N, C-alpha and C positions, 0 to 999 in steps of 0.2 A: 881385801881389794883380792889381794895375794892367794887368799884361799880361792877365790872366783877364776882368778889366773889358773890356778893350780888345775881347776877342775875341766875350764876348757882346754886344759891341753889332754886332761885324761879324755875329753870327747874326741878330742881327735884322734889319740893313741889306740883309741875301742873302732874306729874304721878299721874292717875287715881287710888284710890284703890277699885273703883268699878268696876272693869273687871271681875271680875269674881261673877256674877252675876247670877240669876235664867233665864238667857238665855244663847244658845249656839250659837258658832263658825263655821262656814266651810270655812276655807283659804285652799290655795295650790297654783300649776302653772298649767297653760296650754302647751306645746308642742305640737311639727309639730309632726308626728310620724317618718317620712321621714330621717329627720336632727336632733330629737331633740333640734332644735331652737326654744327660746320661742317666743309660741305665741300672739303676741301684739294688743294690743284695744282690745281683743277678748270679746264677752258677756259670762256673766257668771251666771245663775241667776235658784231662784226654780221656777219652772212651777207652773205657778196660782196664783204668790204673787206677790208683789211689793219687794219682797227683791233679789237683784242684783246689780252685779256691772261689770267695764270692767279692762281686765289686762294690767296692767303698761308696760314699756320694758322691762322688767327681765319676763313677763308670771306669774308675781304671780295677782292673790285676794286674799280677803277679803270681807266675805258677815257674820257680826255679830249681835248681838243682835236679834236672833230668835230664835222664841218661841218655847220648847220640842213638836216632833211631826215629823212625817216623810213625805218624802218632796221627790219630783223628780230634780234631780239637773240634771240643761239642759247648754250645751255649744255649742254656732250656731257661725261661720265666714263663710262669702262667699267663696266658691270652696271647702269648707269640709263638711263631714258627720257630722250630728249634734249628738251631745252624750248627752245620756238620761242614769241615774244613780240612781236608788234607794237608798236612805240615809234617815238614822234616827239616831235623834240626841236628846242628853238627859241637862236637864240645870246643867250648868257651863262647857260642855265640849268644847274640843276643837279639830275639825276633820280638819285632813292635807289632802289633797288630790292631785296627782300628772297625770294629763288627758292628752291624748294624740291625734290628733288632723287625721282624714285618709284622705287625698286629695279624693273627688267626682268622681265619676265614672260619675254621670250624670249632665249635665251642670244645675243650678240650676236658675230660673228666679226671686229669690227675698228671703232673706231669714230678719227671724222676729229677729230683733235686739232691746229684750225688755231692755236689760240693756242699750246700749248706749241711746235710747230714756230715760230712767229713771238718768243714769250722767247728759243729757243735763239740766234735772231739779235740781242737787243735786251740780253740781260744776259750778263755778262763771265764767271760763272760759273769761277771759277779755285780748281783745289783745296776745291771744297764739294762733297761729299753728300747729299745730301735723301734721308733713309728716311722710309718709311711706313711702318704697322703690318703692310700684305700682302706688302713687301719681307723683313721679318722673320721670316717664315711662312716663308718660302722655301728658309731655314737647317737642319740639321736640328737637333732640338733634346735638349739632354743633359736626361732625366727629363720630358719632355712638353710640357714648358713655353716656348715664346718667350722670348730674355730677348734682349735690349739689349748687352748686353757680348758675345753670341755673334755677333752681327752684327757689331759693330765690325771684329771680330780679323779679316774678309775685307775690310776696307774697304784701296783703294792705301793704301801707305803706312803702315800700321798696324801696329803689330809686335807681338804677346803674348809677354811670358815667360815664359806655361807656364799650367795648370789650378790647380795647386795655388801658393798668394804670388802669382798672377800679374798684371800692374799692362800697361797697352797706351800703348807708345812709338810719336810720331806724327812721323814724318818728323824722328829725329833729335832729338824735346824729350823731357825727363822727364815725368813725373806733374803734376810740382809747376808745369812750365811749360803746362799746357795745362786753361785755362780751363774749366769747366763748371756749366751755368745749367740751373736747374730753375723754369719759369715766370719768368722772370727772375732767381730768389735763386741765389746761388752756393752750391756743393756742392762738399763739400774731398776727400770720401771718394767717389767714385760705386762702386766694385767692392768687392765682397768678397772675405775672404779667397783664396779659393777661386774662381779668376779668370775660372766658367764664369758666375758670376752676378754681374749689378748690385746696387744697392739699387731700381731702376724697374721696377715690375712693370709687362711690355710692354702687357699691357690699358689701362692710363690713360695710357697715349702716344696723341698725335694724330700728330707728329712729330718730328724731330729732324735739326736741318743741323749738320754736322762741317766743320769747316775745319780742314785739314791744313796751311794755310799763304798768306800771303799775301791775308789779312782784311783789312777794310777797317772805316774809323775808327770805327763806331760798336761796336766792339770793343777794348777795352784791357786794359792789367795784366796781360798774359801775353805771352809772348815765345816761342810753338811753336805752339798753334794751339787753338781753342774749339769746343765743343760746346755746342749749343743745343737743351734740350727743351723742348717745350711739352704741357702734359697735354691731356683731353681734359675739357669737362666733365661735368657726370651728365647721364641720360638725362632727357627735358623734357617723353615724355609718359607716360610711365605706369613701375611698379617693376619695374627687371631686375637681374641680377647672370650673377655665374659662380662655382662652385665645383668645385674642380682638387685632385685627390688624386694623388699617384706613389711611385714608390718611393725619392722624394729629397727632396722637398716640399710641403709642403702650403699650399691660396690661395683666401680668399673675397673677392667683391667685390660690394659692393653700390652701387647708382646709382637715383637719381631725382628727378622733380618734388618741388619747395618749393609751388609756386606752378604749375598749368599754367599754357600758353599759352591766353587766351583764344579765342583766333581766332587763324588762319596771320597774323603777324608781329605778336602782342602781345607786351607784355612778360612775363617767366617767370624765373623762377627754382628751379636743381635742387643734388642733393648726390650727391659720390661718395667712397666710399671702399672700400680697400683693406687686408688684411692677409695679409703672406707668411710664414713661416716654414719653416726646412728642419731636416731632422733624420735628416743624412748623417752623423752620428759614431752612430745607434741602428742604422738598417739598414744599412749598409755592413760592420757585424760578424756581423750574421745572415745578408744578402743574398749576400753578396759573399766568396767564402771567398780569389779570390786575392787581395783585399788582407790588407796587414800585420795585425797582431792589435788593431792598436791603432785600426783602421778609419781614418777621414777624420774625421779631430781640428776639424771646421771646424760652426760654427752661426753662424746668424743669423735675425733681427727685423724685417721691412720693416712701417710702417704711413704710411699716407697719407691725409688726408684733403682736399676739396674742396666749398666751396658759390661758386656762380656764380648772379649776379645779371643780368638782360640785360635791356635796352630793347627797346622796340619800333622805337626809329632803328637799332639794333644799337650801342649803345654796352651796355659791361658794366664790373664788377665781381665778380673772383676775389677771396675768401679762400681759406686753406691751410696747410698744416701736416704734418709728419713726424716720425716718429721711427725712425731705424734701428741697430740695433744688429749687432754682428759678436765673434767669440770665437774661438781658438784655442789647443786645447793638446797641442801638438805635442811626443809620444813621453814625456808627463810631463816636462818640463824646460821649454819655455817654455812661457809660459802670457801671451797678448795677446789683447785686451778694445779696442773703440774704441766710443763710442757718439756719434751725428748726429743733432741734432735743430735746428728750425726754424720758422719759420713767416712769412708773408708777405701780402701783398695787392698783386695789378695792376689797373690799367684799359686800356679802350679809349675813347675818346669820339672819338665822329662827330657833329661841330655840323653845323647841318641846314643852313646857308647859306654853306658855305665848302667849300673844297676840300681842306682841312689834316685829318689822322688824326693822333689824340692817343695816345700811351700811356705810361704811365709804374707805377714800382715802387715798394715800401719794402718788405725783408723782415731777418728779422734770423736767424742761424743759430750755432751751436757744433759743433765739434768736439772730444775728445778722446780719449786713446789710450796704451793706457800697454804697458807689455813688462818681463816679469820671468823674467829668465833664469838658468841654474844656477851661473852664473861670479859673480852677486851685484852683477852690473853694472847701474844705475838709468836707465831711459829713461821719459818722460814728455814731452805736450805737448799743449794746447790751442790753439785758437784761437777767437773769437768775435766777432761783429762785426754790423754793419747794410752792404746795401746801398743806395740810393734814385734814381732816374734816372729823367727827363723828355724824352721825345722826341718830334719834330714834322716829317710826311712830308706832300710834297706830289707828285702825280701831276700830270704836264706831258706830255700825250701820250704820246712813248715815253719819256719824261724823267720824272728823280724827283730830287728833293731833301728831303734830310733833314736835320736838325742836331737835338743836346738836352744834355745835362748828366748829369753821374753824381759821384755821392759817397760813398764807403766809407770807415768804420771799423772796426779791429779790434785787437782785444788777445792779444797770444801769450804764451803760459807755455811755457818747454822748458826740458829737464834731459838729457842727456845723459853718460853717462860710458863710459869708454873705456881700453883700458891703459895708453897712452901719457901722456896728457893730462892725466888724470882726468876733472874732473865740468867743463861747460862747462853752463851756463844763463844764461836770459834772459827777462826781461819785457819787453814793451814796446807803448807804444800808438800807435795812429799814425791817419792822416787821410786820404784821397787825394781828391783834386779835379781832373773832367776834363771836358774838351769837345770836341765835335767836332761838325763839318761833311761832310758829301758830297754832289755832285752828280754825275750819271750824265748825261749826254749821247748821242743816238743821232743820226749825221748820216752819210748813207745807208748804205753798208756800215761805217759804223766804229763802233765804241762808245768813248770814254773818262770811264773813271770814278773822277776825282779825288776825295779826299778829304784832312784834315787832321785831328787831335786831340792834344790839349794834356792832359798829366797833371803833375800837381803832387803832390810826395808830403812831405806835412809833416813827419813825425821824421825822413827827411831834406832836408829842406828845400833840394830840389831838384825842378826843372822840366827835363820832358820833350818835345821839341817833334817831330812822328812827322808828316811827310808817307807818305801811301799812294796808288797807282794800280793801277788795272785798268784791261787795252785787249781791245777783240776787232776783230779786222776776217775779215767773213765775204766769204771767195774766193766764194764759190758757194755755192746753197744747198744742199750738203752736204758740203762743207770750210768750217772756220771755225778762224781762227788767234789765239790771247789769248795773254794775259801778263801779272802780278800782280807787285807787290812794296811794299814797306815800311820803315820803319823801328817798333822795339815797345822795349817794356821790361818791368819789374815790379821788385819791392818784395821778396816774400815768396821765402822757400828751402826748399829741402828737406836733413834731415840722413840721407844713410843712410852702411854703411858699404860701402866699397869691397872689401875684406877679406871678405864675407860671400858666401858661395855665393848663401845667397838671403836676398831684405831681403823681412821681413813689415811690419817697424815704420818708420813714412813721418812724419818730424816736422816741425810748421811751427814760421819764424821770421821775422821782420821784418829787413829787408838791415840787416846791419852797419853804425856808423859807423867800426869801429877794424879797418880795413882798412891793408894795408901800403903803405906811402908809394908804391913803386916796384914795378912788375910786366914783367919780360922788359926791365927796364931804361927804363922810361917810367914817369913820372909818373900817380899816378893821380888822375885829376881828376872822376871819377863816381862816386856810391856805388850806383846803380844797375845789376843786371842791363840787359844790351841785346844785340838783336839785330838783323840784318838781314836780309829775305827778297829773292829774284828767282826768278821763277818763269816758265814759259814753258812753250807745248804746243800742241795741236791737236785738233778734233773729227773725227768724220769719220761722217757717215751712210753705211753700208755696203747692200749690195743683201740681199735675205733677211732684213729687220727686224733688224741688227744696226749697233750705234754700238761707234766706237773712240774711246778716249780717251786722250791720251799726252800725260804733263805731265812736264818736267824740273827740278830744282829745285834752289836752293843756300841753304842757311841759314846765316849766318856768327856765331854765338855771338860777340861781340865783347868781352864783360865777362860774365862768372858768378861763381859765389859760392860754396862750399862749407866746410864745418867742416874744419878741419888735424887730421888724425888723425897727423901726424908730431910733432905739439909735445910737447917735452919740457922747455921750461923757461917760468917765470912770464914775462910781462910787464912787466917791471918797470925800477928802474933798475938793478938789478944786474946784469942782465940785457940791456945796451945792445948791447953787442958783439956779442950773438949774430944771427946772422939773423933777420927775418922769418920764413920758413918753419919755424921749430922754436920758435915761442913767442907766435904770432899764435893768435886761436881760431877767428877766420876768414881763406881765403885767397881770392886770384883764383885763378880759371880765364879762358880761353876755347877756344874751338872749330869744328868748321864741319860741318854735316850737307850730304850732296850724293847725288842718285841720280837715279834716274828709274821713273814709274809706268806701266804699259799695263794699261789696262780695255775687256774686249772683252767687250760684252752683249748677248745676245739674250733678247727676250720677245714670242712669237705667240701667239695663241691658247692651247692647255696647257703649255706647253715654255716653261722658264725657263733662262738660262744666265747665270752669269755667274764671268768668268776674268780674274785678275785676276797680275801677276807685277811685283813691286818688286826694284828694284837700287840698294843704298843701303852710304853709309861716311858713318861716324859718328867723330869725331875726338877729342881733347880734350888740352889742355895746362897743366899746374899749376905752370910757372914752374921745375920743374925735369924734368918728363920727358913725354914725349908717350904716350899710350894711346889704347888702345878702349876707350868705356866697355862697362859690360856687358849690354848692350841691343842692340851693334853687330851686326847680322845683314845678312850679304852678299848674300844671294836668298833671297826669301820667294815661294811661288807659294799662290794661294788658287784652286781648282774650285769652285763651287756648282752642284748640277743638279735643277732642281725640276718633276715632272711630275702634272699631275692627268688621273683617268682614270676611269672606269666609264661608267655610261649617265647617270649626271646630275650628272657631273665630280665624285664622292664620297669618292673616292680621292686619295692626296697620297703621293708617294714622293721622298723626297730624300734626295743625299747631298752632303758635304764632303771634297774633301781639301785637306790644308794641308801644305807642305811647305818645311823653313826651314833652310837654312845654318848650323853650329854657333855659339853666343854665344863671348864670352871671358873669361875665369875667371884669378885668381891661382891658379899652382900651387904647391904647398907644397915648399919645397927641401931639407928638416929638421926634426931635434928639437933641443933643449937642453934644460937644468936651468935654469929660471929663478926664481934666487936673489931673494926680496922685501923682505929686511933691514926685519924689523919694528920692530927696533929703531932703526934709523938706524945712523949710523958706528960705535955701539957694538953690533953684532949677528959674532955670533959665529959666523961661515960656516963653522965641520965641524964645530958641530954643531945644523945649519939644514939642513931640506929642501925643496929649490924646488918649482916648480912648471913643469909642461911646458910650455914653451915653442915658438915655431914657428918657421923661418927660409919666408919668402914667398919666391917667385922674383919678377920682373919681375910689375909692376903688371900684370894681364890679358895676361900673354904666354901664355896656351894657350889651347886653342879646346874645348868641348865636342864630342858626337855632333851627328850630324846629326837634326834633329827632324822625325818627317812620323806623319802620323796621317789613317784614315778612318773619317766618322761617318756610319752612316745611321739614317734612321726612315721610318714609313708611317704615316700616318692614314686613320681612315675617321670619317665625319660621316653621323650621323640626322637627318634634321631631321623632328621629335617632332611640332609642330605649326609653327604661323606664327611664335610667338615663342620655343619650345623645340627645344636642340641637343646632342645627345649626343655627345661626341670621343671616340675611344678611338686611343691613339697610343702604338707601339713602338718604340723606340728603342736603338739600339746608337753607343756610344762607342771610339771607340779596337778596330776591328771584327778588326784583322788582330794586336792586344796587340803595337804597339810597343814596349817598353820608353823611354822617352824621357826621359834622368834628370831629376831632381828637385833632389836634396840628396846631399853626399856629405860624411862625419864624416872630416874629418881627421885624426884621430886613429887610430880604429879602420880607416877604409878603407870602412864599410860604405854601402849607396847605397839611396837611396828614388826610386821611379820617378814620371813623374806618372799621371795616371789610367789602368787599365790597360784590358782591355777590359771594357767596361762597359751592359750591359744595361738597358731602365728599360723601363716600363709606364706609362700615366698615363690616368687618366678624368676628363674636360674636362665641365661639365654646366653652361651658360647658360640663362637662362629671362626 
């Protein structure tokens, strides 16, 4: 704890005393006039100068270290009228502005985004994908509604394990190694069992930042990736909403003011509520004759609510809560259900006469999953807890200082039964404390972004010091080299069976303090899971409005923990002479993930093209054998094309083609009669009937078939009035009916495939 106190003192000492100088600062917020919703990633700059910035997910911007004088403050965004405001600043002055963008009545062919071009040069942006609702709508939608899960699967380095039971694996990391935040609250399972749907309603999302590796010190407690999701505030001007229905799901959204703004820039409050429900199990049986008679046995319900309180200065307080449920009744044998609930509050504070920006979070959530299988094995897992944090940000010209503290606590309750090891259970309470500091420095063509994080894990009595670094060099205005890396740790682990062809169950438990004393001949000195990241690449602005981004990455998972499925002895004095690999509940593994991601993007006027190729190698070593994990995919290709046409651009046609090389799996080598010895040593084996046992080949030594699929959608929009819009969407999933494998019954050899050709119709009414 003394080290943490010293670190806190260092944070305070780093607060710069030179903020009040002979320069000025212009800061504030940009909103959309129609709804008063923050306008994100909007260019704000001083015309004719290099001073500029982009708004963040709160619509906030800061332009600092401005010489005293008169300027033209300019705000530009595609589809909105440009704002030009004369402004004069004095030495030491902090000017706060609230600006409102009005939708343009004239179709703009091109917008000069000076601040965006400047940010490319001053922000490292390694392995980060910034997603907006507009981009999510470019991908063909299954059922007529855009969904974050469908968009995430086209990102560089992201591998989807399939439509049914699907999970996302990001650059060699498993789902438990990916941190998911919703308005700052930790979400333990963001995807439904049918992998084309997430728990998040796309219409409540303001923006998403996905870090596929090399993330800096403000994020921790995970060793692979981070997904940071921010939701919209409710409409502050009028009651509005959306009602949607299609052949797979139905949805309702309602939002509006609790207290309207009395004048532009005044205080206000608003609400937002979203309800989404599936009926795949019912409609799949009646509408899709090409699906097995059992239909698609998935059901889910998602409810989200939010209240936003906004002050005249731009400070705000959000209160939110959710309830997500999911169920699978597959083949009338396997019954899986999970439920996730949570509530929290976050705030943004803008002090009147200070350059600091303060934000914070306090949230609580709970997740529980149960799985009932025909063989009688019992599995359940729950995790519940809180997370809270406080961050301080300073904008120093093109430089930026950020530091903060984070505390989280959770309880895990887990039970798993396997054929070899019997029942493994754990109930654990733990608390984690973290502090971080990050400073971005821009020096000419060089950008250096170092950070440092300290995590203390109380249940393991272990501290982890984690340096991070990002760097960029602007070779020319068009070519930028970049790199990032760091040390990462986490305590949570998941338990899934490597023997299963499909994993529907993902359990959560705390890291154990009962690990083997040695791994691969070396002493085990840490109880944490740890990884190192190293990423390097370049950005290139090509002619004809194209951009190219290439990144090579290496993730070294130096220590991982897993449930020991080879256990056959109890870990007691009677079996002291047995190896740890046959008696410990948990084992240690290590592994690597390496690869190259290539992204080519074109976006101009009516046409949007997104082309991604990922080459990846993922390997694990458990102390006995090396193996390819089940999500190791060598080649992955995604091609997305979207085109607007028609007299008023009210038609949109979209297509996506995905190709993936085969996943590994464990082959069946043979069968035998498995005697269970119900009476122990007294069992008479001459009159006992055994169970059918399976001889397995080497772990994940085989490969499934290639995956590829084409999805198409066509949308037409009627503008009924200024506030009323009707959309009709027709889509076809798996257009040429590719039979991509989902599940193989080891005993009968029968096969179940991923989604067949699946046409759907949807209608959306917005008011």
